[in-house]
N, C-alpha and C positions, 0 to 999 in steps of 0.2 A: 533500602530503608525508607520509611515514610516520614518525611520531615514536616514540621509544623510550618504553616504559612506565616511569612513575616508581616507584622503589623505595619511596618513602614511601606511595604509593597502595596498595601491597600490604599494608601494615600496617593500612590502613583498611578493607580488604575484609571484609565480614561485620559491620561495626559500623554504628551509626546515622549515621555520618558519610558524606558523599559520597565516591565513588570518582573520583579524577582519572585519566582514562584516557590523555590525551595533551595536554600543554599546555606552551608556552614563554613566552607573554605574554598579556596581556589583549587581547580583541578589542573591537570596537565593540558595546557592549551597550545602545545606545539603542533602546528598544522602538518598534515601528511603532504609529502612532496614527491612521492614515488607511486608507482602503480600498485594497486591493491594485491593481496595474495592471490595466487593462482590455484590454491587448494586449501581447504580447511579441514584439518584432522579432527579437531574438537573445539569446543568453546568453554571457557572457564567463566563462571558467573562472578561479576564484580559487585553489582548492587542495583538498587531501584530508587527512582525518584518519581513522585506523583504530582499531578497538577490538580488543584482544588476544583471541585465540581462547579461548572458554569461560571468560572472566574471571568470578569470583564477585562477586556483590553481595548482601549481606544474605542469604546462603544460597540465592541463585538464580543461574542461569547466564545471563549476557548473551549475546545472539545472536538470530538469527531475526527481525531487525527488518524487518517487512513493512509498517509504517505509521508515518508521521511527521507531526506537526502542530505549528505554532508558536502559542503563547499570548502575545499582545502585551503584556497588562497587567502581566505579571511576567517577561517576557523568558525564557520557558522553553519546552521542547519535550516533547511526548508521543511515546513510542515504543511501538508494539505489538510484542510478541514473538509469533511464530506457534507457539510450543511449545504443543501441544494437551494439556498435562499429562503428556507423556512424561517430562520432567525435573522440573518443578515446576508448581504449578497455573497455569492460564491467567492472564496478567498483563500489565500495561503499566508502563512506566517513565517518569519525568520526568528531564530532563537540561538542562544548560546547554552551549551551544556558544560557543567563542571564535574569532572570525574578524573580519577587516576586509576592505577592498576589495583588499588585496594578499596576504593570507595566511590560512590556516586552521590554527590552532594547538592546538585541543583540544576534547575532549568530556568533560564531567563528569556522570556519573549521580548523581542526588541523591534518588531515591525509587522505590519499587516498590509497586504496588497489585494485589491479587488481584481479578480480575473474577468476580462471583458469578452463579450460576444464579438463575432467578426465585424459587426456594424459599429463597434466601439462603445456600446452600451453595456451596463451591468445586467446580469441575469435578474429578471423581475422577482420581487418578493412573492412568495406563495400567497395567492388570494388577492393580490393587488389589483388585478383586473381579470376579465374573462379569458384572456389569451395566455396568462401566466402559466397555466398548466401545460400548455403546448410548447413552452420554452424550457420546461424542466429537464435538468440533467442530474447525473449522480456522480459528482466529483470524487476521485479516489486516489490516484497516484501522482507523484511529482518527482522529477529529476532535474538537476542543474547540468547544463551542457557547457563545459568549460571551453570548448572550441568556439562556440558562438556567443557565449554570455547569455543565452536564452534559457528558458525553462521548457520542459516537456511535461505535460500533464494529461490525465486521462479521465474519461467518464465511462461508466458501465452502461450508460443508456437507460431509457425508461420505457416500460411497456405497461400501459394502463388501458384495459378494455372495458372499464366501467363507465366511460364517458363516450359520447358520440359527437364527432368522429373519435376513434381511438387515438391515444397518444402512443406513437411508435417512433421514439427518438433513438437513433442508432448510437452505439458506443463510439468513442473516438479517442485517438491520440492527437494531441494538439500542441503546437509550438507557440510560445508567447514571449514577448519582451519582458524584462524584469518588472516593468510597470504594469504588467497584466494585459497589455494590448495584444491583439491577435496577430500572429505571423502566418501560420499555415496549418492545414490539417494533413495528417498522414492518411494514405489510402486505406479504405476499409473493404476487405473482400466481400463480395455479395453474399457469400455463405454465412457471414457473421452479422448480417443485417437483422434487425428486430422486425418480426412480422406478427400480424394478428392471428395467424395460424400457428400450429406447433412446428415451426421451422426456424432455423437460424438460432440466434442467441436467446437464451432464457432470460427472463426478467431478473435483473440484479446478478447476472452471471458472467459478465464479460471482463473488460480490461481493468482489473483491480489495481494492478501495479505494473511497473516497467523498469528497465535498467539499460544504460548505455554501456557497451562493451569497452574494455580498456583499449585505447587507441581511437575510439570514437566512431568506428565504421558502422556498427550495427546497433539497433535498439531491440531488446527482447521484451515481449509482454506475454500474456497468457489469457486464455479463456478461464475464468475462475471455475466455472462448471462446464460440463459438456454441452455443446450445441445439441439441439434435438436430434440431428442426423447422426450424432456420435453415440447415442444411447442414453440410458437413464441416468439420473443423478445418483450420487453416493448416498447411502443410507446405512443404518446399523446393520452390519453383516453383509453389506453390498458395496463392492468397489465400483469404480467408474473410470472412464477414460476421457480426458480433455486434451487441449492442445497448447503447446508453447509456440509462440509466433515470433518470427524473426523479420525485422524490417531493415532495409538499407537506409541509413540515416540521410544520405545525400539525396536519394530519389523519393524518400518517404513511402516506399512501396514494399509490400510483403515479398520476401525472397525465400522463405522457408517456413514450414510448420512441422511440428514433431509431436507424436502421441505421448501423453504422460498418464501413467496409471495412478489414479487417486486412491488413497486408503479409504476403507469404510469409515462411516461415522463411529466415533469412539464409544458411545453409549446409546442405549435406546432412550428416546424421549419418554417423558411421563406426563400425561397418559401417552400411550404408544402412537396415537394418531396426530400428535403435535409436531411442530416444525423441527426439522433437522437438516443439516447440510455438512459437507466437507468440500473445500475447494482451495485453489491456489490464490493466496492473497498478496503475495509479493515475490518478485524474482530479483536476484542480485548477480550481475555478471562477474565471473572470475576470469573468463577468457572468451573467445569467440565460439567455443564449444562446451564450456562448463559454466554452470550456474549454481547458486544457492536458491532453493525454492522453499517458501514457507507455506505449509498447509495449515489451515485453521478449521477445526471441526467444532460444531455446536449442536446441542440437543436440549430442547426445552425441558426443564424439570429434572435433568440428569445431574448427578454429582460425580465429578465436576461437570459444569455445563460446557466449558470450553476445553479443548485440547489443541496445542500448537506444537508442530514439529518442523524442524529445519532439515532439509535434505541437500546433499551435494549431488548434482545431476550432470550426467555426461551425455552429450548429443552425438558424439563421434561415430558411433555404430548404428544410430537410429535412422529409420526410413524418413525421408522428407515426404510428408503426406499432403503437401500443398495442393496437389491436383485431385485429392480424394474428396468427393462430395459427402462422404459419410464413412465412419470407421466401423460401423456394425457390419460384420461379415467380411471385412476387407483383410488382406494379408499385409502385415507390416511389422517392423521391429520398433518397439517403443524405446524411449530413453532409459538409461539405467539410473537408479537412485540409491544413495547410501545415506542412512540416518546419521546426522551430525549431532542433533540435540532434540530431546523431548523437553520442552521448557519446564514442565512440571518437575523434572528431575533436579532442578536447581534448588528446590525447597522454598521458592517464593510463595508468600502466603496465598496469593490468588493469581492464577493465569487468566487474564481477561482477554478481550477481543483484539489480540495483537494483529496488526495489519501492515505496519511499516517496518522497513529494515534497511540499514545502510552501514557501510564501513565508516568508521570515524578516524581520528588521528592515530598515529603510533603512540604507544605507551612508552614509559621510561625505559623498559627493557627491550625495546625495538619491535615488539609484537604489535600488530594492528588491533584496534578496538572494533567492536560491532555493537550497534545500538538497535533496539526494537522499540516500537511505540504502539499503544493500543488506541482503538476507537471506542469511546465510551457510549456512542450512540446518543449522546446528550441525555443519558438516563441516570437517575440518582442511584440505582442499584449497581452500576458499573463504575469503573475507575479509568482515569487516564494515567497509564503507567509507562515510564521509560525504563528499560532494562539495559544495562551495560555488560559487555562480555570482553574477555581477552581472547583473541584468535590464536589458537595453538596450531602451528604449522606442521 
């Protein structure tokens, strides 16, 4: 449901107090204390809450929410904004969500943290000086690591060949303290580096999201779209193959890669030569061999323009393609996938650019909750929506 913005909340914007974005009543705030489900049979839609367009919070612009994670010990949520310092410095937010098994009534933002570069400085604002373009990143995913109290966040990297020298900033997984200060980078395979040639990671096609496995031993991420060596991108009527990537959290090094077959783009763009894509925008670990994977398809001018599907994926019988420099012509067994939800089937008025996914607390009936969030691209024609679901075991 779309709730009206509280007038009282407007008076709080820019202060040190939390901003209440949409709320009618208290939800079930009992924190989860056990491991998440190991399988998801289906998802039952509970409701929707929206954040007003370009709402101010402590001098920052809310929006671009491309990553979402739940912290059980204090019943709070981490939200990554994908603003690359165009509006304000690269940052993440904390929030409270109010929902129960029957309704979703509110989102309350209660903190913002600037993420720092390894040298301790904030990422420079776009256009602030001649070197700002060469520091540019594309922030996307975020997870809270209960074992360390740190966060892990990601950037898809930036490839810009219109300037000299070219901007070739690699994707990364990065560990940070809760205050945003740098801890360490995870290793990046040379195959995933961004290059000026058509090799490696495509622009805006890499580490969109990630998840820590139950028990904390591994971190999974994914190439949103195929690297050049793995074949063409998905298009209308054309499937594609990308990679799920498994890291050892202790060593921060890749220990496995698995081929994942992407669906074709759901509709033809209008006109036919306009932009289209389908890719992995989030992963959520169920175990060390099972994940939920969210695919997001988009086509300019199509109706609907977005399609979002959630699959349960099993790696147990898949080939580890870690040593393969390209999947075209190679022999391997991809992961298996089972459709859990086409978000359009919920009847929600608009499926927007959903990119974040996390398990939330248990509901009153003992079932887990699952929350999705959309990235509005800071555009007036899009929405920032939170969708709540009951996990059916």
